[in-house]
C-alpha positions as CSV (number, residue, x, y, z in Angstrom):
1,M,116.9,94.8,108.4
2,R,116.6,98.3,106.9
3,E,119.8,97.9,105.0
4,T,118.5,94.6,103.4
5,L,115.3,96.2,102.5
6,R,117.1,99.2,100.9
7,N,119.4,96.9,98.9
8,D,116.4,94.9,97.7
9,R,114.7,98.0,96.5
10,L,117.8,99.3,94.8
11,A,118.2,96.0,93.0
12,K,114.6,96.2,91.8
13,L,115.2,99.7,90.6
14,K,118.2,98.6,88.6
15,K,116.2,95.8,87.0
16,L,113.5,98.3,85.9
17,V,116.1,100.7,84.5
18,A,117.8,97.9,82.7
19,A,114.5,96.9,81.1
20,K,114.0,100.5,80.0
21,V,111.0,101.0,82.3
22,D,110.7,104.5,83.9
23,P,110.4,103.7,87.6
24,Y,109.1,107.2,88.3
25,P,106.8,108.1,85.4
26,P,105.8,111.8,85.2
27,T,102.1,111.0,84.7
28,F,99.7,108.3,85.8
29,T,96.2,107.8,84.4
30,R,93.7,106.4,86.8
31,T,91.1,104.4,84.8
32,V,88.6,103.9,87.6
33,P,88.0,105.3,91.2
34,L,88.5,102.9,94.1
35,G,84.9,102.8,95.0
36,E,83.8,101.8,91.5
37,A,86.6,99.2,91.3
38,A,85.4,97.7,94.6
39,R,81.7,97.6,93.5
40,K,82.5,96.2,90.0
41,F,85.3,93.8,91.1
42,E,83.6,90.6,90.0
43,A,82.6,91.9,86.6
44,L,86.1,93.3,86.1
45,R,87.7,90.0,87.1
46,R,85.5,87.9,84.9
47,A,86.2,90.2,81.9
48,R,89.9,90.0,82.8
49,R,90.0,93.8,82.5
50,M,93.1,95.6,83.8
51,V,92.4,98.8,85.7
52,H,94.7,101.5,87.2
53,V,93.7,102.8,90.6
54,A,95.3,105.4,92.8
55,G,94.9,106.4,96.4
56,R,96.5,106.9,99.8
57,I,97.8,103.8,101.6
58,V,96.0,103.9,105.0
59,G,96.7,100.4,106.3
60,L,99.5,97.9,105.8
61,R,99.7,94.3,107.1
62,D,102.4,91.7,106.5
63,Q,101.1,88.2,107.0
64,G,104.3,86.3,106.6
65,G,105.0,86.5,102.9
66,V,101.7,88.1,101.8
67,V,101.3,91.8,102.2
68,F,97.9,93.5,102.3
69,F,97.3,97.2,102.1
70,D,94.3,99.4,102.1
71,L,94.0,102.2,99.5
72,R,91.6,105.0,100.0
73,D,90.4,107.8,97.8
74,Q,87.4,110.2,97.8
75,S,85.1,107.4,96.4
76,G,85.9,104.5,98.7
77,E,88.5,102.0,99.9
78,L,90.0,98.9,98.4
79,Q,92.2,96.1,99.9
80,V,95.1,95.1,97.7
81,V,97.2,92.0,98.0
């Protein structure tokens, strides 16, 4: 199982590198804190606005093909699918 997961991740890494995408960028610009993204979710979705969020993964659930994780920062928490 772990070997399969490792091989899948390495294959994805190779695809990113082949597409000239830096898989480990030196900087990341968060455009909105998690708490604000959660509060303004509907407005952001309707506007089809892309946001960049960052936080610590504090929960992870695999529901048979769909993975949910909870991100948390100083402003709040957000569930991501």
